C-alpha positions as CSV (number, residue, x, y, z in Angstrom):
1,X,109.2,92.9,123.1
2,X,110.9,92.2,119.8
3,X,113.2,94.8,117.9
4,X,114.6,95.4,114.5
5,X,118.2,96.0,113.9
6,X,118.8,97.8,110.3
7,X,122.4,98.6,108.5
8,X,121.2,100.8,105.9
9,X,123.0,102.3,102.9
10,X,122.4,99.1,101.1
11,X,120.2,98.9,97.3
12,X,117.7,96.1,97.1
13,X,117.4,94.1,93.9
14,X,114.6,91.4,93.3
15,X,111.1,90.8,93.2
16,X,108.5,90.9,95.9
17,X,105.5,89.1,95.8
18,X,102.3,91.7,97.9
19,X,100.4,89.6,100.8
20,X,96.7,89.3,101.1
21,X,95.1,92.7,102.3
22,X,94.9,93.2,105.4
23,X,92.1,95.2,105.5
24,X,89.7,93.0,103.6
25,X,90.7,90.1,105.6
26,X,89.4,91.5,108.5
27,X,86.1,92.1,106.7
28,X,85.9,88.9,105.1
29,X,86.4,86.9,108.0
30,X,84.1,88.2,110.4
31,X,81.2,87.5,107.2
32,X,82.0,83.7,107.8
33,X,79.6,84.2,111.1
34,X,76.7,84.8,108.8
35,X,76.3,81.3,108.0
36,X,76.3,77.8,109.1
37,X,77.7,76.4,105.8
38,X,81.6,75.8,105.3
39,X,83.6,79.2,103.7
40,X,86.9,79.0,102.0
41,X,89.3,81.9,102.1
42,X,92.7,82.5,100.7
43,X,95.2,84.5,100.7
44,X,94.8,85.2,103.9
45,X,98.0,87.4,105.2
46,X,99.7,85.6,107.9
47,X,99.8,88.9,110.3
48,X,99.4,89.5,113.9
49,X,95.8,91.2,113.9
50,X,94.2,88.7,111.5
51,X,95.5,85.6,113.3
52,X,94.0,87.6,116.8
53,X,90.6,87.9,114.7
54,X,90.6,84.1,113.8
55,X,91.5,83.0,117.3
56,X,88.8,85.2,118.4
57,X,86.1,83.8,116.3
58,X,87.7,80.3,117.1
59,X,86.9,80.9,121.0
60,X,83.6,81.7,119.5
61,X,83.5,78.5,118.5
62,X,84.1,78.4,114.5
63,X,85.2,75.2,113.0
64,X,88.5,76.9,111.6
65,X,90.8,74.4,109.4
66,X,94.2,76.0,107.7
67,X,94.0,73.7,104.2
68,X,97.7,75.2,103.2
69,X,99.8,78.4,103.9
70,X,97.7,81.0,103.2
71,X,94.1,79.2,102.5
72,X,91.7,78.9,105.4
73,X,88.1,76.8,105.6
74,X,85.4,78.3,108.4
75,X,82.5,76.9,109.6
76,X,80.1,78.4,111.7
77,X,77.3,75.7,112.7
78,X,77.6,75.8,116.1
79,X,79.0,78.7,118.1
80,X,79.1,79.3,121.5
81,X,77.4,83.0,122.2
82,X,78.2,82.9,125.6
83,X,81.8,84.1,124.9
84,X,80.6,87.2,123.9
85,X,79.8,88.4,127.7
86,X,82.9,86.8,128.8
87,X,86.1,88.0,130.8
88,X,87.9,86.5,128.6
89,X,85.7,88.4,125.2
90,X,86.5,91.7,126.5
91,X,90.4,91.0,127.0
92,X,90.4,89.4,123.6
93,X,88.4,91.2,121.6
94,X,89.9,94.8,123.6
95,X,93.3,94.3,121.7
96,X,91.9,94.6,117.9
97,X,90.1,97.2,116.2
98,X,88.7,94.9,113.6
99,X,86.8,92.8,115.7
100,X,84.3,95.5,115.8
101,X,82.9,94.0,112.5
102,X,81.8,90.5,114.0
103,X,79.0,92.9,115.6
104,X,76.9,93.0,111.8
105,X,76.5,89.6,111.4
106,X,76.0,88.4,114.5
107,X,73.0,90.6,114.7
108,X,72.0,89.6,111.4
109,X,71.9,86.1,112.2
110,X,71.6,85.8,115.7
111,X,69.8,89.3,117.3
112,X,72.4,89.8,119.5
113,X,76.0,91.4,119.1
114,X,78.0,92.9,121.9
115,X,82.3,94.1,121.9
116,X,84.1,96.0,124.2
117,X,85.7,99.3,123.3
118,X,88.3,97.8,121.0
119,X,91.8,98.7,120.4
120,X,94.6,99.3,117.7
121,X,96.6,102.2,116.2
122,X,97.0,105.1,118.1
123,X,96.4,107.3,116.0
124,X,93.7,109.7,117.2
125,X,90.1,108.8,117.8
126,X,88.5,106.8,115.7
127,X,84.4,107.2,116.1
128,X,82.0,104.0,116.1
129,X,78.7,105.8,115.8
130,X,78.6,105.5,112.3
131,X,78.3,101.4,113.2
132,X,75.9,101.5,116.0
133,X,73.7,104.0,114.1
134,X,73.4,102.2,111.2
135,X,72.6,99.4,113.7
136,X,69.6,101.2,115.1
137,X,68.0,102.3,112.0
138,X,68.2,98.4,111.2
139,X,65.8,98.5,113.9
140,X,68.3,97.2,117.0
141,X,68.2,98.4,120.7
142,X,72.0,99.9,122.1
143,X,73.6,100.0,125.3
144,X,76.8,100.7,126.3
145,X,78.7,100.1,130.0
146,X,80.5,103.3,130.4
147,X,82.1,101.1,133.1
148,X,83.0,98.1,131.7
149,X,83.5,100.0,128.5
150,X,81.2,97.6,126.6
151,X,78.6,97.8,123.7
152,X,76.0,96.0,122.8
153,X,72.9,95.6,120.5
154,X,70.2,93.7,120.5
155,X,66.5,92.9,118.1
156,X,64.2,90.3,117.3
157,X,64.6,91.4,113.7
158,X,66.1,93.8,111.8
159,X,63.7,95.8,109.2
160,X,65.5,97.3,106.2
161,X,65.3,101.1,105.6
162,X,67.3,104.4,104.0
163,X,69.8,105.6,105.7
164,X,72.8,108.4,105.0
165,X,76.3,107.6,106.2
166,X,77.5,110.5,108.4
167,X,80.9,109.5,107.0
168,X,82.4,107.0,104.5
169,X,83.4,105.0,107.0
170,X,85.0,101.6,105.8
171,X,84.8,99.4,108.7
172,X,81.2,101.0,109.4
173,X,79.9,100.8,105.7
174,X,81.3,96.7,106.0
175,X,79.5,96.3,109.5
176,X,76.0,97.5,108.4
177,X,76.1,95.8,105.3
178,X,76.5,92.7,106.9
179,X,73.9,93.2,109.0
180,X,71.4,94.9,106.3
181,X,71.7,91.4,104.2
182,X,69.7,89.5,106.7
183,X,67.2,92.2,107.7
184,X,63.6,91.8,106.1
185,X,62.6,93.9,103.2
186,X,65.1,96.6,101.1
187,X,68.4,98.9,102.5
188,X,69.3,101.9,101.3
189,X,73.1,102.7,102.2
190,X,74.0,106.7,100.8
191,X,77.5,107.5,101.7
192,X,79.0,104.3,101.4
193,X,82.8,103.5,101.3
194,X,83.6,101.9,98.0
195,X,86.6,100.7,98.5
196,X,88.3,98.0,96.4
197,X,88.4,95.7,99.9
198,X,84.5,96.6,100.8
199,X,83.5,95.8,96.8
200,X,85.4,92.5,97.7
201,X,82.9,92.0,100.9
202,X,80.0,92.9,98.5
203,X,81.2,90.2,95.8
204,X,81.7,87.7,98.5
205,X,78.2,88.3,100.3
206,X,76.8,88.1,96.7
207,X,78.2,84.3,95.7
208,X,77.1,83.4,99.5
209,X,73.1,84.1,98.2
210,X,73.0,88.4,99.2
211,X,71.2,90.9,96.9
212,X,73.3,93.6,96.9
213,X,73.4,96.5,93.9
214,X,75.5,99.2,93.5
215,X,78.7,97.8,94.5
216,X,81.9,100.2,93.7
217,X,79.8,103.1,93.5
218,X,78.8,105.3,97.3
219,X,74.9,104.0,96.9
220,X,74.5,100.4,97.7
221,X,71.2,99.1,97.7
222,X,70.9,95.6,99.2
223,X,67.8,93.3,99.4
224,X,67.5,90.9,102.6
225,X,67.3,87.1,102.2
226,X,66.7,85.0,104.9
227,X,69.5,82.6,104.8
228,X,73.3,82.7,103.5
229,X,75.6,79.9,101.8
230,X,78.6,78.6,101.8
231,X,81.3,79.9,99.1
232,X,85.0,80.1,97.9
233,X,87.0,83.7,98.0
234,X,90.2,85.3,97.3
235,X,91.2,87.7,99.3
236,X,93.4,90.9,96.6
237,X,96.8,92.1,97.2
238,X,97.3,94.6,100.0
239,X,97.4,98.3,98.1
240,X,99.4,99.4,102.0
241,X,102.1,97.2,101.5
242,X,102.2,97.4,97.5
243,X,103.0,101.5,98.2
244,X,105.4,100.4,100.6
245,X,107.3,98.6,98.3
246,X,107.3,101.3,95.9
247,X,108.2,103.7,98.4
248,X,111.0,101.7,99.9
249,X,112.8,101.1,96.2
250,X,112.8,105.0,95.6
251,X,114.9,105.9,99.2
252,X,117.0,102.7,99.1
253,X,117.7,104.0,95.0
254,X,116.7,100.1,94.5
255,X,115.0,98.4,91.1
256,X,112.3,95.8,92.7
257,X,109.4,94.5,90.7
258,X,106.3,94.2,92.8
259,X,104.2,91.1,91.5
260,X,100.4,90.4,91.2
261,X,99.2,93.7,92.2
262,X,96.0,93.5,90.9
263,X,96.5,97.2,89.1
264,X,92.6,97.8,88.3
265,X,92.3,98.1,92.1
266,X,95.2,100.8,92.6
267,X,93.1,103.5,92.1
268,X,95.5,106.6,92.4
269,X,98.1,105.0,94.1
270,X,100.8,104.9,91.3
271,X,100.0,108.3,90.2
272,X,100.4,109.9,93.4
273,X,103.8,108.1,93.7
274,X,104.4,109.7,90.6
275,X,103.7,113.2,91.8
276,X,107.2,113.1,93.9
277,X,108.7,112.3,90.5
278,X,109.1,108.3,91.3
279,X,108.9,106.2,88.2
280,X,107.4,103.2,88.2
281,X,106.3,100.8,84.9
282,X,103.2,99.0,84.3
283,X,104.6,95.7,83.2
284,X,101.3,92.9,82.7
285,X,100.0,93.4,86.3
286,X,103.4,94.2,88.3
287,X,105.1,97.0,89.1
288,X,108.4,97.8,88.1
289,X,110.6,100.5,89.7
290,X,114.0,101.6,88.2
291,X,116.7,102.4,90.3
292,X,116.6,106.1,90.7
293,X,119.7,108.5,91.7
294,X,117.2,111.2,92.1
295,X,113.1,112.4,91.8
296,X,111.5,115.8,91.5
297,X,108.7,116.3,92.9
298,X,106.5,117.9,90.6
299,X,104.5,121.7,91.4
300,X,100.7,122.3,90.8
301,X,100.3,123.6,86.9
302,X,100.0,127.1,88.3
303,X,104.0,127.1,90.3
304,X,102.7,126.4,94.0
305,X,103.7,123.9,96.0
306,X,102.5,120.4,96.1
307,X,99.9,118.9,98.3
308,X,99.2,115.5,98.8
309,X,96.0,114.9,101.1
310,X,93.9,111.5,102.1
311,X,90.5,111.4,101.2
312,X,87.9,108.2,101.1
313,X,88.1,106.1,98.4
314,X,88.7,106.8,95.1
315,X,90.6,109.7,97.0
316,X,94.8,108.5,98.4
317,X,94.3,105.7,100.8
318,X,95.2,107.7,104.6
319,X,97.7,104.6,105.0
320,X,100.0,105.8,102.8
321,X,100.7,109.1,103.4
322,X,103.1,108.3,106.0
323,X,105.3,106.0,103.4
324,X,105.1,109.5,100.8
325,X,106.2,111.9,103.8
326,X,109.5,109.5,104.6
327,X,109.9,109.2,100.4
328,X,109.4,113.0,99.9
329,X,112.8,113.4,102.5
330,X,115.3,112.5,99.9
331,X,112.9,114.0,97.1
332,X,114.3,117.0,94.6
333,X,111.6,120.0,96.1
334,X,108.9,120.2,98.7
335,X,105.4,118.8,99.7
336,X,102.8,119.5,101.9
337,X,101.5,116.8,103.6
338,X,98.1,116.9,104.7
339,X,96.9,114.0,106.7
340,X,92.7,114.7,107.5
341,X,91.3,111.6,109.0
342,X,94.1,111.2,112.1
343,X,94.8,113.7,113.6
344,X,97.8,111.6,115.5
345,X,99.5,110.1,112.2
346,X,101.9,112.8,111.5
347,X,103.7,112.9,115.4
348,X,105.9,110.1,114.4
349,X,108.0,112.3,112.1
350,X,110.0,113.6,115.5
351,X,112.0,110.7,114.6
352,X,112.8,111.8,111.1
353,X,114.1,115.1,112.5
354,X,116.4,113.3,114.7
355,X,117.6,111.3,111.5
356,X,118.7,115.3,109.7
357,X,115.0,115.3,107.7
358,X,113.9,118.3,107.0
359,X,110.2,118.6,107.9
360,X,108.5,120.9,109.7
361,X,105.0,120.0,111.2
362,X,102.6,122.6,111.0
363,X,99.7,121.1,113.4
364,X,98.9,117.4,114.3
365,X,97.1,117.6,110.8
366,X,100.0,119.1,108.5
367,X,103.9,118.6,107.8
368,X,106.0,120.0,105.2
369,X,109.0,118.2,103.9
370,X,111.5,119.6,102.2
371,X,113.2,117.4,100.3
372,X,117.4,117.0,100.1
373,X,117.7,114.9,96.8
374,X,119.7,112.5,98.3
375,X,122.9,115.2,98.6
376,X,122.8,114.5,102.7
377,X,121.6,110.8,103.5
378,X,119.3,110.4,107.0
379,X,121.6,109.5,110.0
380,X,120.6,106.4,111.6
381,X,119.1,105.9,115.6
382,X,117.4,104.3,117.8
383,X,113.2,104.8,117.8
384,X,110.2,103.2,118.8
385,X,107.4,102.0,116.2
386,X,104.0,103.8,117.2
387,X,102.0,102.4,115.1
388,X,101.9,100.2,112.1
389,X,102.1,102.7,109.3
390,X,104.7,105.1,110.8
391,X,106.5,101.7,112.0
392,X,107.1,100.8,108.1
393,X,107.9,104.4,107.5
394,X,110.2,104.4,110.2
395,X,111.9,100.8,108.5
396,X,112.0,102.5,105.2
397,X,113.7,105.4,106.5
398,X,116.2,103.3,108.7
399,X,117.2,101.1,105.5
400,X,117.9,104.3,103.4
401,X,120.3,106.2,106.1
402,X,124.0,105.9,107.1
403,X,124.6,103.3,109.9
404,X,122.4,101.5,112.0
405,X,119.7,101.6,113.6
406,X,117.5,100.0,116.0
407,X,113.6,100.2,115.9
408,X,111.6,98.9,119.1
409,X,108.3,97.7,119.2
410,X,108.3,96.0,116.0
411,X,104.8,94.0,117.2
412,X,103.0,97.0,115.6
413,X,104.8,96.4,112.1
414,X,103.7,92.8,113.0
415,X,100.5,93.9,112.8
416,X,100.4,95.0,109.2
417,X,103.4,92.8,107.2
418,X,103.6,89.2,107.4
419,X,107.4,88.2,108.0
420,X,108.5,91.6,106.7
421,X,112.6,91.0,107.8
422,X,112.4,87.6,105.6
423,X,110.8,88.7,102.6
424,X,113.1,92.0,103.0
425,X,116.6,90.3,103.8
426,X,116.0,87.8,100.1
427,X,116.0,91.2,98.4
428,X,119.3,92.3,100.0
429,X,117.9,94.4,103.1
430,X,120.4,93.7,106.2
431,X,117.6,93.7,108.6
432,X,117.9,91.1,111.7
433,X,115.3,90.4,114.7
434,X,116.4,90.5,117.8
435,X,113.6,88.9,120.5
């Protein structure tokens, strides 16, 4: 287990380039299973979750070549489907939640898909019902081994249908879309997720020969095709990492430029940070955050306390609520953070309270933050990262705190952030990795 040792209280400066988007990478890498032809994907982030998925595909028989630092080719022309029923796969797949998205393309192309109950962040229940209900509606039979916690779907062929998803699940929508692109006839998916990363998946599939319309809306219409071909695809910058750097600049009273952010794909993210008082400027496709000694939370127009909550796209992403909460601890004013989608994601606030933050955890979904306006710095402490987003939030808190903090279990941070210690050192952070 590795640890970060962070000497807080130092200002940062310079430029930082966001990595490729983790959540898009997990989707589009699974899509390579839909064709026997070669696919090239660039801007792939070098992070644990993505590397684990690439490892699983390699064990499945996908021919993988690393062209350069962030570009890979994949060719799924001779797969070892027996691996899917092996003990090794049960162990490999259970450690990565994103592995669930291999099921849709395998079902579409080979008529069967298996997956152990996937792991991932400990942020509360994350249902898989949407995925499997979609496959069943397309004509697949479903089975679940409770003893081995192993799921399976099988079908001689899939048939297009109309479906209304019970929730706008991003991974659920992605999985169903990848199954439906090779189903017989037309499929319509209403209440589909429409995040930029899902849009990117649909654009990639269309470039492979799929026929998907309604991309960017919550109603996708898919005309099934018999075969898909190869393509080249570039992954968007990671919006969650971009939001993390905005929050880090504010908390450390630093001036930072975030390069090549694909501004038009950020949705509400810049506006929500502006609501808690953070100044940021659009400079071409970059974000410039000037040094601020203080930032003030806006109230609603009737004077009531601001509430920031998560919602499916185009609402505010739940992955940034932890960042917003930490940044609010040093704002002027108060805010209510309402985490609607996951019931355990706010439990890391006890560490912030230990550091001197004024946070009231109302219940598993809501926390009230009383900002200290940088009049009282957070205190250094020893912490353990419970998940990716809480981990980066605690790291931001430590960078702003007085003294030297220690964060254990940083493998959780490494799951979502590429070479974060060396990248932050380049802009002035005092952070050391201890194995």
